[in-house]
N, C-alpha and C positions, 0 to 999 in steps of 0.2 A: 538831493538827486545824485550827487557824486558818491555819497555814501552807499546809496542803493546800487549804483553801478559797480562799486567795488565788491559789494556783497554778492551781487549776481555773478561777477567774474570769478570770485572765489568759489562759489557753489558750482560753477561750470567746470572749473579745474578739478575740484574734489570729486566730481562725478566721473572723471576720466580714470579708468583703470589701466595700469601700465604693466606690461610683461617685459622684464629686463633680461636681455640675452648677453652673456659674456662667453668668450672663448679664448684659449691660448693653444698654440701648437707647441711642440717640444722646443722649437727654436725660439719662439716668442717668450718663453718663460725666463730666458736669460736677459731679455730686453727691459730696461727700466720703463715703467709706466704701462706695460702690457700685462702685468700679472693679473690674475683673477681678482685678487683682493683690491688692487688699485682700480680696476674697472668697476667693480661692484660699489666701492665707496663713492667714486665720482658720480655714477649714475643714480645712486640712491639720493645723493645730495641734490642732484639736478631735479629729481622728482619732488623732493621736499621744497625746493625753491619755487617750483611751478605749482605746487599745491596738488600734485597728482598722488593717487594712492597706488602703491605697488601691489599688484595681484600676486606675482610669483617671480622668483629668480630662476633662470634656466642657465646652466653652466656646462660647457664642454671643455674638458681639460686634456691637453696633450693630443689634440685632434686637428688635422689639417682642415682648411676652409675650402678645399678645391671642389667639394660637392656637399650636399645636404643629407644624402641618403645614409651615410655612415656616422652621423652624429646623433646619439640618443637624445640629448637635451633639446636640440632643435626640432627633432621629430615629435617629441612630447609637446613642445611649444605650438607646432602647427596643428596638432590634434586639438589642443585647447582653443586655438584660433577658430577652428571649424565650429566649435560650440559657442563662439563669441563670448569667451570668458573675460576678454579685455578689449580696450579700444585702441591701444598704442603698443607697438613693439619698439623698445628703446635699446640701442647698442652703442658701443664706444665709437666704432667706425665701420664703414661698409665692409672692409676686409675682414672684420670679426664675424660678420653675419654670413657672407658668402663671397667667394672669388670667382664663381661661375656665372657668366652672363646668362646662360640658359636658365639656371636655377633662379637667378634674380628676376628675370622677366616673368617667369611662371608664377613666382611667389608674389610679386607686386600685383599681377593681374588677379590672383586668387584673393589676396588681402583686400584689394579694392572692392571686389564683389561682396566681401564681408564687412566693408566699411571700417577696416582696421588700418591705421596709418603706421608707416615706418619712419622712425626718427633716429638720426645719427647725432651723437653728442658733438663730434668734431667736424661734421660736414652738414652744412645748413641746407636741408631740403624738406619738402612736405609732399608726400605721395598722394595727397588728396587733390592735387592740382595737376593739369597736363604738363606744365612747366616742371613741376617737381618730379614727375615720373620721367621726364626727359633727362633731367639732371642725374637721377638715379641710374639711368641707362648709361650715361657717359662715365659716371664713376665706376660702374660695373665693368666697363671696357678696360679702364685703367687698372682695376683690381685684378682682372684676369691677366692683363699684360704683365703685371708684377709677378703673378704666380708663375707664368710661363718663363719669365726671365730667371726667376729663382730656381725653377726646375732645371733650366739649362745650366746654371752655375753648379747646382748640386750634381747633375749628371757628369759635367766636366771634371769635378773634383773626384767623383767615384771612379771615373775612367782613369785618372792619373794614379789613384791608389791601386787600381787593378794592374796597371803597367808596372808598378813597383812591387807587385805581389802582396800588397797590403790590404786588398779589398776583403772585408770580412762581413758576410751576410748576417743580419740580426735574427734573433729568435730561431736559431738552428739547434734542433735536438742533438745533444751530445757535446756541444761547444758553448763557450762564452766568448764574447769579443772584448779584448783588452788592448788598447793602443793599436787598433786596426789589425790585430792578430787574433787568430782563433786558438783558444786554449781548451783542452779537453776537460769536461765535467764528468768525473768517473761514473757516477750512477747513471747519468743520461747516456754515456757512451756504452755502458753495459746493456742498456735498453736497446740501443741501436744494434749492437752485436746480436742480441737475442732476436731482434726483428728479422735480420738477414738469415740467421740460423734456422729460425722457425719456418720462414717462407721456403728455404731450400729443402726443408724436410716435408712440408705439407703442400706446397704449391697453391696455397689458399690464403687470400688476403684476410678474410673474416676470421679464419681459424688463428692466424697470426695475431690479429688484434685481440682475440680472446686470451691468447697466451700471454701477451704483454699486460693486459688488464688483470689477469689472474695472478701475475707475478708482482702486482702492486705498483707498476709503473704508470706514470701519467705524462701527458704531452707538455710541451714547453709552456703552453698557456693554461695549464692546469686541467685540461680536459682528458677524458678517457679516449683510448684509441678506437678508431673505426677502420673499416676496410680502406676508405679513401686516405686517411692520415697515414696508414701503413704504406700505401702505394707511393705517397709523397716522399717518405723516407727512403724507400727502396730505389726510387728513381734519382735520388740526389747524389750526384757524382762527387760532391764535396767530401763524402765519407771515404772515398777512395783516393783522396789527395788533390783533387782538382778544384779550381775556382772558376766561376763563370759570371760574366757581366755583359749585358746587351748582346747576347748570342756569341760572345767571344769567350773562349775557354783556354785555360792553361794550367799547368801543374803548379800548385801553390807551395807555400813553405810550411804549412801547418802539418801536424801529426795526423796520420790516417787512423780511422777507427776500424775499417775493414780493408782487406786487400783488393787490388785491382782484379784478381782472378775471381774472387767471390762476387764482386760487383758484376762482372761480365756474365757469370753463371745465372745470377738473378735476373739480369736484363733479358737473357735468352729465354728464360721461363716466362717472364712477363709478356714478351713478344709472341711466344707460342700460344699462350692462353688467350691473348687478344685476337690472334688470327683464327684460332679455333672457334671463338664466339662469332666472328664475322661470317663464318661459313654457314652458320645457322641463322 
């Protein structure tokens, strides 16, 4: 009888398919035990010990857990959940899965409807029970609290850098950030100059975008220019020597790419074009 019970238990576990989800943000990558490889290794061993079969590994690297919308892997995971391709979603800790209380509650509700359980390796709860769902909610509150406190600390640190004129925005066409200072990237800076020159000549965002693309330039993230991305560049006062943080603005210590006079002329045209469209 004991043998049959063990066989039945083993069969029950083997019938369970597990989706493993792992995530690290840029900050987490420097922390011991949070790397994607460490999470994957631990969670696969957990499945092996439990006799679960791993359906798929879903990994988001270098992405914050503040919401689920901007994470490709978790979006793919939820699509597969809708098709009931697995029975359990396993992750290292709730903070790896989400730090948003609203995302958490909506996801738990949806997965409960699909009879899919959420399991955390480091936090003991079972979302198939009312008590387990309550525990998840409590953990979610603390996960969001941690995110908000971290956000406050980061904001404070950036504000201090801004006061010292060291604040350097990331992914800015024309510059690279080194030791909190903006350094010019020549080819990108030439692209920015052409952007302003072309717009002063044409007064047309789409035409300026075509000029940049025809010249072989690409955006900071490897994409071709559009009217919208051209407008973003034209409105950025950093190119004229200023830095901005939380609506505060001051003259920075970095090298300008275009003059303040050119910047003002472009802003005047943009405002005129905007006002003329509003009349119609």
